Every structure is written in structure tokens, then in C-alpha cells.
N, C-alpha and C positions, 0 to 999 in steps of 0.2 A: 462457487462460494460467493456469498454476499456479506458485506460488513454493515451491521446495524449500529447507528450512533445514537446515544441518548445521554442526558445529563441527570445526575442525582445530586441531592443537596449536600451530602456529607459522606465521610468515610464509613460510618456505621451502616448507612443505607447501601453503599457500594459493597460492603462485606456481605450483607444479606442477599443482594442481587447475585453476587458471585456464587454464594452457597446454593441458591436456587438454580442457577444455570448449571452448576456441577451436578445437581440432582437430576437435571434434565439431560444429562450425558453430553454436555458441552465441555470439551476438554479445556483445561486452563491455558493451554497454548493458543487457544482461539479467543481468549478474553484479554483485552488490553485496556489499561486504566491510565488516564492522564489527569494529574492534579497540579495545583500551583506548586512551583518550585519551593522546596523546603518542607512540604507536607509529609508527615510520617504516614507511610502507606502500609506498614505492617506486612501482612502476607498477601496483599493484593497483587495480582500480576501486572506489573508496570509495563507500559508500552515501551518498546525498544526504539532504537534509532530508525529502524525500517518503517515503523508505524508513524513516528513523529516527523519524518522527513518525506520529501518527494522522490526518494531514491528509486522506487520501483517504477512509477510512471515515467520518470526521466530516462531510466535504463531502457524501457520499452520503446520510447521515442527514438533514442539514440541507436538502438538496434535496427529499427526500420530505416531511419534516414541514412545511417552508415552503410547498411546493406544495399540500398538503392544507389547511393553515391559510388560504392565499390563496383556495383554491376555496370553503371554507366562508364566508369573509368576502364573497366575491362573491355566493354564494347568499343570504346574509343581506341584502346590499344590494339584490338583486332582489326579495326577499320583502318587505322593509321599506324602500322607496326613500326616501332622504333628501330632504326639502323638495319632495316631489311630482315628482321627476325620474323619467323613464321610462328604465329601464336594460334592456339586453338581454343576450344571451349573451357579448357582448364584455366586459362587466364581470367575468364569471366568469373568462374567459380572461386578461384583464389582471391581475386580482388573483392568479390562480394563478401566472402567470409572475413577477410581482413578488415574491410570497411565496417561490417556489422560488429565485429569485436571491438575495434577502436571506438566506434560511435557509442556502443553500449558502455564501455569503460569510461570515456570522457563524460558522457551525460550522467552516468551514475555518480561520479565524483562531484559534479555540479549539483545534482539532485540531493545529495546528502546534506548540503549546506542550505537548502531551501526548505522552509517549513511546509508540512503537508497542507495542501490547499483545502482539504476537507476539514481539517482541524481549525483553521483560521476563524471560521464563523463561530466557534465556541470559545475563543480566547478571552473575551470579556467576562463570561461566566466563570471560566477557570480562574481568572485573576481575582474574582470575588470569593473564591473558595469552593465553588461547586466542583464536582468530579465528572469528567467525561469518561464514558464507557464505550468501548468499541468491541463488538462481538461478531466473530466470523462464523456464519452458519451456512448450511446447505440451502440452496434456493427454496426448496420445499418447506423449510422450517422457519423462514423469516416471519411469517404471520403468527405462527405458534409462539415464538419467542417474544415478539412485540406484544402480543396479548398477555402473556405471562407477566411481563414487566409492568404493563399498564394496570393489570388487575391487582397485583400485589403491592404496587408502588405508584399510586396515582400522582404523587408528587414528581415522578420522573418525567422529564421533558424529552419526548422522542424527537430526534434530530434528523431522521431520514435514513435511507439505505444507499450504500454505494453499490452500483450495478455489478461490478465484477472484481473479485480479488484473485490475483494469481495464486496458484497452489504452492509455488516454491518457497516463499519466505518463511 
């Protein structure tokens, strides 16, 4: 999946774009809209905390760093066993899993409180009243959807594509 970012000037245009995307079989769960706080969004699919925060990238980083740290702790425990205990490969596996879980949890909690770094570049336009739209599409459909938006809405300002969106959110 890829996430396409683009700005539209107002809520009416955002509603038209959402309708066109739905006609192109883009599920409304894959459309996320961010507007200035207090804007009446109507039926537009508002971006959730997962899209507005750095939760997912932070969780991924925490998973990796925690897993590596846990693995190193397990290897150290095997190399220098505490109080003469005999430890095997299960110690490395256990500490790796524990480290990955703890790292993902802590990083995710921190990431929830950090604004999405991809959205920051659009903050000034959002504060002026423009609407940010994020659309998650299959890699093969990125060009098709970008062309659709630009053809029907030349006033839309394309903001780029995020290279990879995890499937689980």
C-alpha cells in the first residue's frame, strides 16, 4: 500500500473527491481527511489518531531496537550465565521477544504524542482552512488515482506519496 497526500481548497471539493474515489472502488477506510480544528467535516472520513500521530513508525522502530537489544541481552546471559545457570537458545529467544514487545509498547506510547512527520509539511495550509486528504491505495493504482484527482480537480495540490503503509492499522 502507498499513501497519497494532497490538499484541496475546501470541504465541498473534499466531498467531491471522496465521492469520486468511492466510485473508483477505494474503500472509505482508506481515505483520511485532516482539517483545521473546529471545521465541520460532515460525512468525510476523518483521520484517526493512527494517521495523525507517529504511532506506527515509532512502534516499528521500537520493535526492531527492542528485539535487537533483547537478543544481545540473551547472548550475554548465555556467554556469562548468572550464578552458574545453564542457559540455552530459549534464553535468546525469550529475551528477544520480551525486548521486542517492550520496545514496541514504549515507542508506540511515545509516538502517539508526536505529530505525524508527513503531515507537518501541510500544517500551514491546514491552518489557513485547506483540507489535507490521505488516500491509501495499492502500489499499482497510485498513478491512476493521482491522475484522477488532477484531471477533475486542477486546484488540488499534490503533496507526494509515502513509500509504504503497513497493512495492519
